C-alpha angles and dihedrals in degrees: 000000000000124000093257095054092042089061089071085070090060124080121195125198116208117199117190133132091215110087093203091058091048092051093047096048094041093052093047095049094042090053088054091056101260124136107238136199120186130195133173103216143043094242092053089047091058091046090051094047094050090049093052129358111237124213093235140357128221102202131192117210106207106066131136122259095003121028127206093262091058092047092051092047091053091049095049092048091058117079091211095055105026095098097056108115111241121201113191117218112190146145088228105109104174119117090234090060092051093046090051090050092053093044089055090055105269114152096206144004127218120189122222132268083055131195114233092222091056093049091049094047094050092044091053091046096052094043089052091049091048091052091048089050091051090049090050093049090048090050091049091049091050091047092050091050090051090049090052090051090049090050091053090049091051091049089055089063091063120087110267092207132023121226117264114223131174112259093005131100124197131188127173134173141173118207110187119204090211139015090286130036138217091198124078144160138199141186131194138168125236120221091256091059098257119134126230119196139161144181119209142180125199122210118265130006139255132043096332091052090049092054091046089049091057091052093047094047091053094047096044093047092048098049099037091055089044094055106039093161101034107057093166090055091053089054091048091053094047091047093051092050094048094048090048096044100040103028094240096286095112130049143177131214115219138183109196127178140172118214126200103206092196098065102008095244109158120195118189149168122202116203103192094309127137110279118271112238121223111192108200127215146246088022091053092191098066112100125184115203114218096207135188118302095186144347128295118283121260104033109091128011124239094027119154133217131205119235115220136186132213132173121236106205128193109291094022122129126208120198124189119185145160123239094263085092102047094036094052106126130203131212092272092058095251121137125229085227130173091295091062091050093048091050090056094046095049091051093053102067112149096014125121123265091249092051091050091049093051093045091054093050093044091049091053091047092050090048096056090039110185096355119112117255105261104193138032119260128213115182133182125183124188123182127183113209121211128219089260092061112104 
Protein backbone atom coordinates (compact mmCIF):
# COMPACT_ATOMS: atom_id res chain seq x y z
CA UNK A 1 0.00 0.00 0.00
CA UNK A 2 1.53 3.37 -1.04
CA UNK A 3 1.48 6.49 1.15
CA UNK A 4 -1.31 8.13 -0.85
CA UNK A 5 -3.71 5.20 -0.57
CA UNK A 6 -2.84 4.64 3.09
CA UNK A 7 -4.10 8.13 3.89
CA UNK A 8 -7.64 6.96 3.24
CA UNK A 9 -7.22 4.98 6.45
CA UNK A 10 -6.61 8.25 8.39
CA UNK A 11 -9.38 10.56 9.56
CA UNK A 12 -8.60 14.10 10.68
CA UNK A 13 -10.90 16.27 12.79
CA UNK A 14 -10.56 20.03 12.26
CA UNK A 15 -11.94 22.32 14.98
CA UNK A 16 -12.14 26.06 14.20
CA UNK A 17 -14.87 28.64 14.60
CA UNK A 18 -13.75 30.44 11.41
CA UNK A 19 -15.49 28.88 8.36
CA UNK A 20 -12.79 30.12 5.97
CA UNK A 21 -10.10 28.25 7.91
CA UNK A 22 -12.23 25.10 7.96
CA UNK A 23 -12.78 25.21 4.21
CA UNK A 24 -9.10 25.84 3.46
CA UNK A 25 -7.77 23.10 5.71
CA UNK A 26 -10.48 20.63 4.70
CA UNK A 27 -9.82 21.12 1.00
CA UNK A 28 -6.05 20.82 1.39
CA UNK A 29 -6.21 17.63 3.46
CA UNK A 30 -8.94 16.09 1.31
CA UNK A 31 -6.84 16.72 -1.79
CA UNK A 32 -4.02 14.83 -0.10
CA UNK A 33 -6.24 11.78 0.37
CA UNK A 34 -7.25 12.19 4.01
CA UNK A 35 -10.77 11.72 5.33
CA UNK A 36 -11.79 14.97 7.00
CA UNK A 37 -14.41 16.03 9.54
CA UNK A 38 -14.88 19.71 10.38
CA UNK A 39 -16.72 21.33 13.30
CA UNK A 40 -17.03 24.92 14.49
CA UNK A 41 -17.08 24.57 18.28
CA UNK A 42 -15.46 22.75 21.15
CA UNK A 43 -18.69 21.08 22.23
CA UNK A 44 -19.29 19.70 18.74
CA UNK A 45 -15.68 18.53 18.62
CA UNK A 46 -16.18 16.41 21.75
CA UNK A 47 -19.45 15.01 20.39
CA UNK A 48 -17.72 14.09 17.13
CA UNK A 49 -14.76 12.46 18.87
CA UNK A 50 -16.94 10.33 21.13
CA UNK A 51 -18.99 9.22 18.13
CA UNK A 52 -15.90 8.14 16.20
CA UNK A 53 -12.23 8.39 17.23
CA UNK A 54 -10.20 10.39 14.66
CA UNK A 55 -6.56 9.73 13.85
CA UNK A 56 -5.54 13.32 14.62
CA UNK A 57 -7.12 16.65 15.64
CA UNK A 58 -6.25 20.14 14.36
CA UNK A 59 -7.55 22.35 17.16
CA UNK A 60 -8.07 26.12 17.31
CA UNK A 61 -7.69 27.78 20.72
CA UNK A 62 -9.86 30.90 20.64
CA UNK A 63 -13.43 29.70 20.34
CA UNK A 64 -16.62 30.83 22.14
CA UNK A 65 -18.11 28.83 25.07
CA UNK A 66 -15.33 26.22 25.14
CA UNK A 67 -11.82 27.08 23.99
CA UNK A 68 -9.22 24.67 22.59
CA UNK A 69 -7.45 24.30 25.93
CA UNK A 70 -10.65 23.06 27.55
CA UNK A 71 -11.30 20.67 24.66
CA UNK A 72 -7.80 19.20 24.90
CA UNK A 73 -8.08 18.87 28.67
CA UNK A 74 -11.36 16.94 28.28
CA UNK A 75 -9.78 14.64 25.71
CA UNK A 76 -6.71 13.89 27.83
CA UNK A 77 -8.83 13.16 30.91
CA UNK A 78 -10.69 10.42 29.05
CA UNK A 79 -8.93 7.06 28.71
CA UNK A 80 -10.65 6.41 25.38
CA UNK A 81 -9.47 9.67 23.77
CA UNK A 82 -6.26 10.59 25.60
CA UNK A 83 -3.96 9.13 22.93
CA UNK A 84 -5.35 11.13 20.00
CA UNK A 85 -2.60 13.49 18.75
CA UNK A 86 -3.69 17.13 19.07
CA UNK A 87 -2.04 19.87 17.01
CA UNK A 88 -2.99 23.36 18.13
CA UNK A 89 -3.48 26.00 15.41
CA UNK A 90 -3.84 29.49 16.85
CA UNK A 91 -3.12 33.18 16.36
CA UNK A 92 -1.84 33.26 19.95
CA UNK A 93 1.91 33.66 19.65
CA UNK A 94 3.08 34.15 23.22
CA UNK A 95 5.42 31.58 24.72
CA UNK A 96 3.02 31.12 27.66
CA UNK A 97 0.25 30.04 25.26
CA UNK A 98 2.50 27.46 23.61
CA UNK A 99 3.78 26.11 26.93
CA UNK A 100 0.19 25.72 28.19
CA UNK A 101 -0.75 23.86 25.00
CA UNK A 102 2.09 21.38 25.43
CA UNK A 103 1.42 20.94 29.16
CA UNK A 104 -2.17 20.00 28.35
CA UNK A 105 -0.94 17.24 26.04
CA UNK A 106 -0.67 18.86 22.61
CA UNK A 107 1.92 17.28 20.33
CA UNK A 108 2.56 20.40 18.21
CA UNK A 109 1.68 24.09 17.81
CA UNK A 110 1.19 25.97 14.54
CA UNK A 111 0.84 29.75 14.55
CA UNK A 112 -1.73 31.56 12.40
CA UNK A 113 -1.60 32.71 9.71
CA UNK A 114 -0.47 29.22 8.77
CA UNK A 115 1.20 27.89 5.65
CA UNK A 116 -0.56 24.91 4.09
CA UNK A 117 2.74 23.15 3.44
CA UNK A 118 3.65 23.43 7.13
CA UNK A 119 0.28 22.09 8.26
CA UNK A 120 0.56 19.17 5.87
CA UNK A 121 4.14 18.36 6.88
CA UNK A 122 3.35 18.39 10.59
CA UNK A 123 0.18 16.41 10.07
CA UNK A 124 2.07 13.72 8.16
CA UNK A 125 4.81 13.64 10.80
CA UNK A 126 2.47 13.15 13.75
CA UNK A 127 0.31 10.59 11.97
CA UNK A 128 3.46 8.64 11.17
CA UNK A 129 4.57 8.88 14.81
CA UNK A 130 1.13 7.76 15.98
CA UNK A 131 1.23 4.75 13.68
CA UNK A 132 4.73 3.84 14.85
CA UNK A 133 3.53 4.11 18.46
CA UNK A 134 0.57 1.83 17.72
CA UNK A 135 2.90 -0.69 16.06
CA UNK A 136 5.20 -0.56 19.07
CA UNK A 137 2.32 -1.03 21.52
CA UNK A 138 0.98 -3.93 19.44
CA UNK A 139 4.44 -5.52 19.42
CA UNK A 140 4.76 -5.05 23.19
CA UNK A 141 1.32 -6.56 23.72
CA UNK A 142 2.22 -9.53 21.53
CA UNK A 143 5.52 -9.95 23.36
CA UNK A 144 3.79 -9.86 26.76
CA UNK A 145 1.29 -12.49 25.62
CA UNK A 146 4.15 -14.69 24.45
CA UNK A 147 5.93 -14.20 27.78
CA UNK A 148 2.77 -15.24 29.62
CA UNK A 149 2.56 -18.36 27.48
CA UNK A 150 6.24 -19.09 28.18
CA UNK A 151 5.59 -18.63 31.90
CA UNK A 152 2.72 -21.12 31.77
CA UNK A 153 4.97 -23.57 29.93
CA UNK A 154 7.66 -23.16 32.58
CA UNK A 155 5.11 -23.74 35.33
CA UNK A 156 4.17 -27.02 33.66
CA UNK A 157 7.73 -28.26 34.30
CA UNK A 158 7.20 -27.99 38.04
CA UNK A 159 5.67 -30.88 39.98
CA UNK A 160 1.92 -30.42 40.22
CA UNK A 161 1.74 -32.43 43.45
CA UNK A 162 4.35 -33.21 46.10
CA UNK A 163 4.79 -36.74 47.45
CA UNK A 164 2.99 -37.59 50.70
CA UNK A 165 5.13 -39.58 53.17
CA UNK A 166 4.45 -40.68 56.75
CA UNK A 167 6.21 -38.43 59.29
CA UNK A 168 7.47 -36.04 56.58
CA UNK A 169 6.16 -32.66 55.43
CA UNK A 170 7.13 -31.03 52.15
CA UNK A 171 6.40 -27.57 50.80
CA UNK A 172 7.78 -26.02 47.62
CA UNK A 173 7.08 -22.80 45.77
CA UNK A 174 8.36 -20.73 42.87
CA UNK A 175 7.77 -16.96 42.94
CA UNK A 176 8.87 -15.40 39.63
CA UNK A 177 9.83 -11.74 39.57
CA UNK A 178 8.55 -11.49 35.97
CA UNK A 179 6.39 -13.47 33.59
CA UNK A 180 9.16 -16.03 33.15
CA UNK A 181 11.65 -17.33 35.69
CA UNK A 182 15.28 -18.36 35.77
CA UNK A 183 14.75 -20.25 39.04
CA UNK A 184 13.15 -23.66 39.26
CA UNK A 185 12.77 -26.75 41.42
CA UNK A 186 11.77 -30.36 41.02
CA UNK A 187 11.10 -33.47 43.09
CA UNK A 188 10.77 -37.10 42.10
CA UNK A 189 10.65 -40.50 43.79
CA UNK A 190 12.98 -43.38 43.02
CA UNK A 191 11.63 -46.96 42.83
CA UNK A 192 13.15 -47.75 46.25
CA UNK A 193 11.13 -44.95 47.89
CA UNK A 194 13.91 -42.36 48.19
CA UNK A 195 13.21 -38.80 47.16
CA UNK A 196 15.35 -36.72 44.83
CA UNK A 197 14.84 -32.97 44.76
CA UNK A 198 16.68 -29.84 43.69
CA UNK A 199 16.46 -26.06 43.52
CA UNK A 200 18.33 -24.22 40.78
CA UNK A 201 19.01 -20.74 39.45
CA UNK A 202 20.25 -19.97 35.93
CA UNK A 203 22.41 -16.96 35.15
CA UNK A 204 20.71 -13.78 33.91
CA UNK A 205 17.01 -12.95 33.56
CA UNK A 206 14.38 -12.59 30.86
CA UNK A 207 13.60 -14.67 27.80
CA UNK A 208 17.13 -16.00 27.30
CA UNK A 209 17.24 -17.16 30.92
CA UNK A 210 13.84 -18.83 30.50
CA UNK A 211 15.05 -20.79 27.47
CA UNK A 212 18.25 -21.76 29.28
CA UNK A 213 16.16 -22.80 32.27
CA UNK A 214 14.20 -25.26 30.11
CA UNK A 215 17.45 -26.80 28.86
CA UNK A 216 18.88 -27.06 32.38
CA UNK A 217 15.70 -28.54 33.84
CA UNK A 218 15.66 -31.27 31.21
CA UNK A 219 19.34 -32.14 31.65
CA UNK A 220 19.28 -32.10 35.45
CA UNK A 221 16.12 -34.19 35.62
CA UNK A 222 17.52 -36.71 33.11
CA UNK A 223 20.92 -37.25 34.71
CA UNK A 224 19.88 -37.08 38.38
CA UNK A 225 17.30 -39.80 37.83
CA UNK A 226 19.87 -41.72 35.80
CA UNK A 227 22.47 -41.68 38.61
CA UNK A 228 20.50 -42.20 41.84
CA UNK A 229 23.59 -43.24 43.81
CA UNK A 230 26.22 -41.05 42.18
CA UNK A 231 25.10 -37.46 42.55
CA UNK A 232 28.51 -36.12 41.61
CA UNK A 233 28.44 -38.11 38.37
CA UNK A 234 25.05 -36.63 37.48
CA UNK A 235 26.51 -33.14 37.94
CA UNK A 236 29.53 -34.07 35.80
CA UNK A 237 27.28 -35.22 32.95
CA UNK A 238 25.08 -32.10 33.10
CA UNK A 239 28.14 -29.86 33.21
CA UNK A 240 29.71 -31.51 30.17
CA UNK A 241 26.52 -31.12 28.17
CA UNK A 242 26.09 -27.46 29.12
CA UNK A 243 29.70 -26.56 28.30
CA UNK A 244 29.41 -28.35 24.96
CA UNK A 245 25.99 -26.93 24.04
CA UNK A 246 26.42 -23.32 25.25
CA UNK A 247 30.17 -22.76 24.95
CA UNK A 248 30.64 -22.05 28.66
CA UNK A 249 29.07 -18.57 28.58
CA UNK A 250 26.00 -19.57 30.63
CA UNK A 251 25.75 -21.46 33.88
CA UNK A 252 23.32 -22.70 36.49
CA UNK A 253 23.66 -23.10 40.25
CA UNK A 254 22.02 -26.23 41.68
CA UNK A 255 21.47 -27.79 45.08
CA UNK A 256 20.51 -31.44 44.61
CA UNK A 257 19.83 -33.95 47.33
CA UNK A 258 18.52 -37.49 47.78
CA UNK A 259 16.55 -38.27 50.94
CA UNK A 260 15.94 -41.70 52.41
CA UNK A 261 12.67 -41.20 54.34
CA UNK A 262 13.21 -44.43 56.31
CA UNK A 263 16.31 -43.36 58.22
CA UNK A 264 16.57 -39.65 57.35
CA UNK A 265 19.88 -39.94 55.53
CA UNK A 266 20.30 -36.99 53.18
CA UNK A 267 22.95 -37.10 50.47
CA UNK A 268 23.64 -33.92 48.53
CA UNK A 269 25.82 -31.98 46.10
CA UNK A 270 25.81 -28.19 45.93
CA UNK A 271 26.98 -26.64 42.65
CA UNK A 272 27.41 -22.97 43.54
CA UNK A 273 23.94 -22.63 45.06
CA UNK A 274 22.99 -20.86 48.30
CA UNK A 275 23.68 -23.13 51.29
CA UNK A 276 20.93 -25.45 52.39
CA UNK A 277 19.96 -24.84 56.02
CA UNK A 278 19.36 -27.76 58.38
CA UNK A 279 17.72 -26.62 61.62
CA UNK A 280 18.32 -29.29 64.26
CA UNK A 281 15.95 -30.32 67.03
CA UNK A 282 15.47 -30.41 69.98
CA UNK A 283 17.95 -27.53 70.32
CA UNK A 284 16.03 -25.47 67.76
CA UNK A 285 18.80 -22.90 67.50
CA UNK A 286 21.46 -25.13 65.95
CA UNK A 287 21.72 -24.63 62.19
CA UNK A 288 23.99 -26.62 59.90
CA UNK A 289 24.86 -24.93 56.62
CA UNK A 290 25.04 -27.32 53.68
CA UNK A 291 27.51 -25.30 51.66
CA UNK A 292 28.88 -25.54 48.17
CA UNK A 293 30.64 -28.75 47.19
CA UNK A 294 31.78 -27.50 43.78
CA UNK A 295 31.32 -24.74 41.19
CA UNK A 296 28.18 -23.93 39.15
CA UNK A 297 27.37 -26.14 36.18
CA UNK A 298 28.21 -25.02 32.67
CA UNK A 299 31.42 -23.01 33.12
CA UNK A 300 34.43 -25.32 32.74
CA UNK A 301 34.46 -28.89 31.51
CA UNK A 302 35.71 -31.85 33.57
CA UNK A 303 34.91 -30.22 36.91
CA UNK A 304 34.22 -32.41 39.93
CA UNK A 305 31.82 -32.14 42.88
CA UNK A 306 32.01 -33.60 46.35
CA UNK A 307 29.16 -35.73 47.62
CA UNK A 308 28.22 -35.15 51.27
CA UNK A 309 25.84 -36.77 53.76
CA UNK A 310 23.79 -35.36 56.65
CA UNK A 311 21.18 -36.91 58.92
CA UNK A 312 17.70 -35.39 59.21
CA UNK A 313 16.39 -36.48 62.61
CA UNK A 314 12.81 -36.25 63.94
CA UNK A 315 11.95 -32.59 64.50
CA UNK A 316 14.62 -31.31 62.07
CA UNK A 317 13.83 -28.85 59.28
CA UNK A 318 15.68 -28.55 55.96
CA UNK A 319 15.32 -25.39 53.84
CA UNK A 320 16.65 -25.04 50.29
CA UNK A 321 16.37 -21.67 48.55
CA UNK A 322 17.70 -19.51 45.74
CA UNK A 323 19.28 -16.10 46.33
CA UNK A 324 16.09 -14.21 45.55
CA UNK A 325 15.43 -14.46 49.30
CA UNK A 326 18.78 -13.43 50.77
CA UNK A 327 19.45 -10.81 48.04
CA UNK A 328 16.08 -9.10 48.51
CA UNK A 329 16.82 -5.40 49.09
CA UNK A 330 14.74 -2.75 50.82
CA UNK A 331 14.47 0.98 50.19
CA UNK A 332 17.40 1.70 52.50
CA UNK A 333 19.71 -0.52 50.46
CA UNK A 334 19.88 -3.28 53.09
CA UNK A 335 19.67 -6.96 52.13
CA UNK A 336 17.40 -9.51 53.77
CA UNK A 337 20.52 -11.69 53.88
CA UNK A 338 21.09 -15.04 55.56
CA UNK A 339 20.57 -13.48 58.99
CA UNK A 340 17.02 -12.49 58.09
CA UNK A 341 16.26 -15.99 56.85
CA UNK A 342 17.74 -17.62 59.95
CA UNK A 343 15.68 -15.34 62.17
CA UNK A 344 12.51 -16.53 60.47
CA UNK A 345 13.49 -20.19 60.64
CA UNK A 346 14.43 -20.08 64.33
CA UNK A 347 11.08 -18.49 65.19
CA UNK A 348 9.10 -21.23 63.45
CA UNK A 349 9.81 -24.24 65.60
CA UNK A 350 6.88 -26.68 65.63
CA UNK A 351 5.06 -25.16 62.67
CA UNK A 352 4.16 -27.00 59.47
CA UNK A 353 6.32 -26.89 56.35
CA UNK A 354 3.67 -24.87 54.54
CA UNK A 355 3.47 -22.37 57.40
CA UNK A 356 7.25 -21.97 57.43
CA UNK A 357 7.29 -21.45 53.67
CA UNK A 358 4.61 -18.77 53.81
CA UNK A 359 6.28 -17.01 56.76
CA UNK A 360 9.57 -16.81 54.84
CA UNK A 361 7.90 -15.33 51.76
CA UNK A 362 5.78 -12.91 53.81
CA UNK A 363 8.85 -11.77 55.73
CA UNK A 364 10.70 -11.02 52.49
CA UNK A 365 7.67 -9.15 51.15
CA UNK A 366 7.39 -7.10 54.35
CA UNK A 367 11.12 -6.37 54.20
CA UNK A 368 11.09 -4.87 50.69
CA UNK A 369 7.76 -3.12 51.44
CA UNK A 370 6.44 -1.38 48.31
CA UNK A 371 9.45 -2.15 46.13
CA UNK A 372 9.06 -4.55 43.24
CA UNK A 373 10.49 -8.03 43.67
CA UNK A 374 13.84 -7.95 41.86
CA UNK A 375 14.81 -11.60 41.60
CA UNK A 376 13.04 -14.95 41.27
CA UNK A 377 12.59 -17.12 44.34
CA UNK A 378 12.57 -20.91 44.55
CA UNK A 379 11.95 -22.32 48.03
CA UNK A 380 11.82 -25.86 49.37
CA UNK A 381 10.98 -26.78 52.99
CA UNK A 382 11.28 -30.32 54.39
CA UNK A 383 10.33 -31.22 57.97
CA UNK A 384 10.66 -34.59 59.65
CA UNK A 385 8.09 -35.16 62.35
CA UNK A 386 8.83 -37.33 65.37
CA UNK A 387 6.54 -39.76 67.12
CA UNK A 388 5.86 -37.15 69.79
CA UNK A 389 4.36 -34.75 67.24
CA UNK A 390 0.53 -34.61 67.46
